[in-house]
C-alpha positions as CSV (number, residue, x, y, z in Angstrom):
1,F,102.9,86.6,121.2
2,K,102.1,89.8,119.2
3,I,104.7,92.5,118.8
4,N,104.3,95.9,117.2
5,F,107.4,96.4,115.0
6,R,106.9,100.2,114.8
7,E,107.0,100.5,118.6
8,A,109.9,98.0,119.0
9,L,112.0,99.8,116.4
10,L,111.3,103.2,117.8
11,K,112.2,102.0,121.3
12,V,115.5,100.5,120.1
13,K,116.3,103.7,118.3
14,V,115.6,105.8,121.4
15,S,117.6,103.4,123.6
16,K,120.7,103.5,121.4
17,E,120.7,107.3,120.8
18,G,119.1,108.5,124.0
19,V,116.8,110.8,122.0
20,Q,113.6,110.4,120.1
21,I,113.9,110.2,116.4
22,T,111.1,111.9,114.6
23,N,112.4,112.5,111.1
24,D,114.6,109.5,110.2
25,S,114.0,108.2,106.7
26,D,115.0,104.6,107.5
27,I,112.6,104.6,110.5
28,A,109.9,106.2,108.5
29,L,110.2,103.6,105.7
30,T,110.2,100.8,108.3
31,V,107.2,102.3,110.0
32,M,105.3,102.3,106.7
33,I,106.2,98.6,106.1
34,Y,105.6,97.3,109.6
35,D,102.7,99.6,110.8
36,K,100.7,96.8,112.2
37,P,101.0,93.9,114.8
38,Y,102.7,90.7,113.6
39,E,102.6,87.2,115.0
40,V,106.0,86.0,116.2
């Protein structure tokens, strides 16, 4: 199936911290790298 890594990572971050992260450098870097669907 296809998974969007950006969405998955943001959802995990929100779940763990209970708030939306908008300016996190690690997330931003990961979003740049995985900003497209991947086959799993």
